[in-house]
C-alpha positions in Angstrom: -127.5 26.5 29.9 -130.8 25.7 28.4 -132.6 28.4 26.5 -136.3 28.7 27.5 -138.9 28.5 24.8 -140.1 31.6 23.0 -142.7 33.6 24.8 -145.7 35.1 23.1 -144.9 38.6 22.1 -147.5 41.2 22.6 -147.2 42.7 26.1 -149.9 40.7 27.7 -152.2 41.0 24.6 -154.1 37.7 24.0 -154.7 38.7 20.4 -151.0 38.5 19.5 -150.1 34.9 18.7 -146.7 35.1 17.1 -143.5 34.5 19.0 -140.0 35.9 19.2 -137.1 33.6 18.2 -136.0 31.7 21.3 -132.6 33.5 21.5 -134.3 36.9 21.6 -137.0 35.7 24.0 -134.3 34.5 26.4 -132.4 37.8 26.1 -135.5 39.9 26.7 -137.3 37.6 29.1 -139.3 40.5 30.5 -141.4 40.6 27.3 -144.9 39.6 28.2 -144.9 41.2 31.6 -147.5 43.8 32.5 -146.4 47.2 31.4 -147.2 50.8 32.4 -150.3 50.2 34.6 -149.9 52.4 37.6 -150.7 55.7 35.9 -153.9 57.4 37.1 -156.0 56.6 34.0 -158.6 59.4 33.6 -156.1 62.2 34.5 -153.4 60.8 32.1 -155.8 60.3 29.2 -157.1 63.9 29.7 -153.6 65.4 29.7 -152.1 63.3 27.0 -155.1 63.9 24.7 -154.8 67.7 25.3 -151.1 67.6 24.5 -151.6 65.6 21.3 -154.2 68.0 20.0 -152.2 71.0 20.9 -148.9 69.7 19.4 -150.5 68.4 16.3 -152.0 71.7 15.4 -148.8 73.6 16.3 -146.8 71.3 14.1 -149.2 71.6 11.1 -150.2 75.3 11.2 -147.4 77.1 12.9 -144.2 75.3 12.1 -143.8 72.7 9.4 -147.1 71.8 7.8 -146.8 68.2 9.0 -148.8 66.2 11.5 -146.5 65.3 14.3 -148.7 62.5 15.7 -151.4 61.9 13.1 -149.3 59.6 10.9 -152.3 58.6 8.7 -152.7 62.2 7.7 -149.0 62.5 6.7 -149.3 59.3 4.6 -152.3 60.7 2.8 -150.6 64.0 2.2 -147.4 62.2 1.0 -149.5 60.3 -1.5 -151.3 63.3 -2.8 -148.0 65.3 -3.0 -145.9 62.6 -4.6 -146.0 64.4 -7.9 -144.5 67.5 -6.3 -141.3 66.6 -4.5 -141.0 69.9 -2.5 -139.9 70.8 1.0 -143.2 69.8 2.6 -143.0 66.3 1.0 -139.5 65.9 2.5 -140.7 67.0 5.9 -143.6 64.5 5.9 -141.4 61.7 4.7 -138.8 62.5 7.4 -141.3 62.2 10.3 -142.3 58.6 9.5 -138.9 56.9 10.4 -138.4 59.4 13.3 -141.8 58.5 14.7 -141.1 54.7 14.3 -137.7 55.1 16.0 -139.3 57.0 18.9 -141.9 54.2 19.5 -139.2 51.5 19.3 -136.9 53.4 21.7 -139.8 54.0 24.1 -140.7 50.3 24.2 -137.1 49.2 24.9 -136.7 52.0 27.4 -139.8 50.8 29.2 -138.4 47.2 29.2 -135.0 48.4 30.5 -136.5 50.5 33.2 -138.7 47.8 34.6 -135.9 45.3 34.4 -133.8 47.6 36.6 -136.6 48.3 39.0 -137.3 51.9 37.9 -140.7 53.5 37.6 -140.8 53.4 33.8 -143.9 55.6 33.4 -142.3 58.5 35.2 -139.1 58.3 33.1 -141.0 58.0 29.8 -143.4 60.9 30.6 -140.3 63.0 31.7 -138.6 62.1 28.4 -141.7 63.2 26.4 -141.9 66.4 28.3 -138.2 67.1 27.8 -138.4 66.5 24.0 -141.6 68.7 23.8 -139.7 71.5 25.6 -136.9 71.4 23.1 -139.5 71.2 20.3 -141.2 74.4 21.7 -137.9 76.3 22.1 -136.8 75.3 18.6 -140.2 76.1 17.2 -139.9 79.7 18.5 -136.7 80.1 16.5 -138.2 79.0 13.2 -141.0 81.6 13.4 -139.5 84.6 11.6 -140.6 88.0 12.8 -141.8 90.6 10.4 -139.1 91.4 7.9 -136.8 88.6 8.9 -135.7 85.9 6.4 -137.3 82.5 6.4 -135.2 80.0 8.4 -133.2 77.3 6.5 -135.2 74.2 5.4 -132.9 71.9 7.4 -133.8 73.8 10.6 -137.5 73.5 9.9 -137.1 69.7 9.2 -135.2 69.3 12.5 -138.1 71.0 14.4 -140.6 68.7 12.6 -138.5 65.7 13.6 -138.5 66.8 17.2 -142.3 67.0 17.3 -142.6 63.6 15.6 -140.2 62.1 18.1 -142.1 63.5 21.1 -145.3 62.2 19.7 -143.8 58.8 19.0 -143.0 58.5 22.7 -146.5 59.8 23.5 -148.2 57.2 21.4 -146.0 54.4 22.8 -146.9 55.4 26.3 -150.6 55.4 25.5 -150.4 52.0 23.9 -148.3 50.4 26.7 -150.6 51.8 29.4 -153.7 50.4 27.6 -155.2 53.9 27.4 -157.7 55.0 24.7 -155.9 56.5 21.8 -155.0 60.0 22.7 -153.8 61.2 19.3 -156.0 59.7 16.6 -159.6 60.4 17.3 -161.2 58.1 14.7 -161.2 55.0 16.9 -162.3 57.1 19.9 -165.3 58.6 18.0 -166.2 55.1 16.7 -166.2 53.5 20.1 -167.9 56.5 21.7 -170.7 56.2 19.1 -171.1 52.5 19.5 -171.4 52.8 23.3 -173.8 55.7 23.0 -175.9 53.7 20.5 -176.0 50.7 22.8 -177.2 52.9 25.7 -179.9 54.6 23.6 -181.1 51.2 22.3 -181.3 49.8 25.8 -178.8 47.1 25.2 -176.1 48.8 27.3 -173.9 47.3 30.0 -171.6 48.8 32.6 -168.8 48.5 30.1 -170.6 50.8 27.7 -170.8 53.6 30.3 -167.1 53.2 31.0 -166.3 53.2 27.3 -168.5 56.4 26.8 -166.6 58.2 29.5 -163.1 57.0 28.5 -163.5 57.8 24.8 -165.5 61.0 25.4 -162.8 62.2 27.8 -160.1 61.7 25.2 -162.2 63.3 22.4 -163.1 66.4 24.5 -159.5 67.0 25.8 -158.0 66.6 22.3 -160.5 69.1 20.8 -159.7 71.5 23.7 -156.0 71.3 22.9 -156.8 72.0 19.2 -158.9 75.0 20.1 -156.4 76.6 22.5 -153.5 76.8 20.0 
């Protein structure tokens, strides 16, 4: 049986030009199909941005002093804390492979669900919600009451890993659905500013107004999640 040639890898992204080896492309022939596209865009961006802001602040301030979804921040803090190999350094180091594993599992889970005619977006959002529920329950147990001893470090690290795993699923869903970034606001603020500048300069187009709304929606809901912690 002839193996078909390798398909471009990139989930319908024209900017990705490299290809999978032919054997892998044949095995995962669904690579290149449209992905999570049926989600209601504005509502999902609002909710996912709110969740990302809320969980990031909870993870950093209330639980483990790590960013559960802002991986750039963890890398910066890892670099600045490399001279002090303490518990916080270990937590931040742990969340990196956990986050990567969650993204990879989400992508393959999406592929498997679509290949078997399941609604992948519902399964993935349910998976994120389930992990976040466990993260919340576990987080309550690592918050010592007055006079109680501090919980063991391995327990705190487990909670941090749960938060990072949930946000790995979260970021993969956002990317696969082609939503604006719902967890790192640098790109949203940049695109929001560019669109606003084009509108003010009179060089705007219909796309700029759509960009302004999409990125402004993500920014506003993320900030709301941060404030309400």
